C-alpha positions in Angstrom: 30.4 13.4 -1.8 26.7 13.3 -1.1 24.3 12.9 -4.0 22.0 16.0 -4.0 18.3 15.3 -3.6 16.4 16.6 -6.6 12.9 18.1 -6.2 10.5 15.2 -6.5 6.9 16.4 -6.2 4.5 18.7 -4.4 4.9 16.4 -1.4 8.1 18.3 -0.7 6.0 21.4 -0.2 4.2 19.5 2.6 7.5 18.8 4.4 8.9 15.6 2.8 12.5 15.5 1.6 12.8 14.8 -2.1 13.9 11.2 -1.4 11.0 10.7 1.0 8.6 11.9 -1.6 10.1 9.6 -4.3 10.0 6.7 -1.9 6.4 7.3 -0.9 5.3 7.7 -4.5 7.0 4.4 -5.3 5.5 2.7 -2.2 1.9 3.5 -3.3 2.4 1.7 -6.6 2.7 -1.7 -5.0 1.5 -3.6 -1.9 5.0 -3.8 -0.3 8.6 -3.4 -1.1 11.9 -4.5 0.4 14.4 -1.6 1.0 16.5 -2.7 -1.9 13.5 -2.9 -4.2 12.4 0.5 -3.1 15.8 2.0 -3.6 15.9 0.7 -7.2 12.3 1.7 -8.0 12.5 5.2 -6.5 16.1 5.9 -7.7 17.3 6.5 -4.1 20.9 5.6 -3.3 20.9 2.3 -1.5 22.9 3.6 1.4 20.2 6.2 2.1 17.1 4.1 1.7 16.8 3.0 5.4 17.1 6.6 6.6 14.4 7.6 4.1 12.1 4.7 5.2 12.7 5.6 8.9 11.5 9.2 8.1 8.4 7.9 6.4 7.6 5.5 9.2 8.1 8.3 11.8 5.7 10.5 9.9 3.1 7.7 9.7 3.4 7.5 5.9 4.8 4.0 5.8 4.9 0.9 8.0 7.1 -2.1 8.2 5.4 -5.5 7.4 6.6 -8.4 9.5 7.9 -11.4 7.8 11.1 -13.3 7.1 12.2 -10.4 4.9 11.5 -6.9 6.1 9.2 -5.1 3.7 7.4 -1.8 3.9 4.0 -0.6 2.8 2.5 2.8 2.3 -0.2 4.6 4.2 -3.1 5.4 1.9 -2.6 8.6 0.0 -5.7 10.2 1.6 -4.5 9.5 5.1 -0.9 10.5 4.2 -2.0 13.9 2.9 -4.1 14.5 6.0 -1.1 13.7 8.2 1.2 16.0 6.2 -1.3 18.9 6.1 -2.0 18.6 9.9 1.7 18.6 10.6 2.3 21.6 8.4 -0.7 23.4 10.0 0.8 22.7 13.5 4.1 24.1 12.4 2.4 27.3 11.0 0.4 27.7 14.2 3.6 27.4 16.3 5.3 30.1 14.1 2.3 32.3 14.4 2.4 32.0 18.2 6.2 32.7 18.2 5.6 35.8 16.0 2.9 37.0 18.4 5.2 36.8 21.3 7.9 38.8 19.4 5.4 41.5 18.3 
């Protein structure tokens, strides 16, 4: 049975899942994390942490750091919020265009 994702923060209102929001908030507290460290810090099930990190990387909110052990770092909060707001704005514009076509 899957563990439900509790609401994490206002970041979920900008399109992140609860786990993505928790992971991002943990990532900004330190220079870099391994996936296992991040799972513990953010309270994310370990079997989900790579999916969560992939989502953050796809959105431009995190990046892998090359090295012997794969670690991840966060995009700055200012840049992250700009990316999330721009994405949400694009989604709303697309909905508005679709509504105009239907009307």
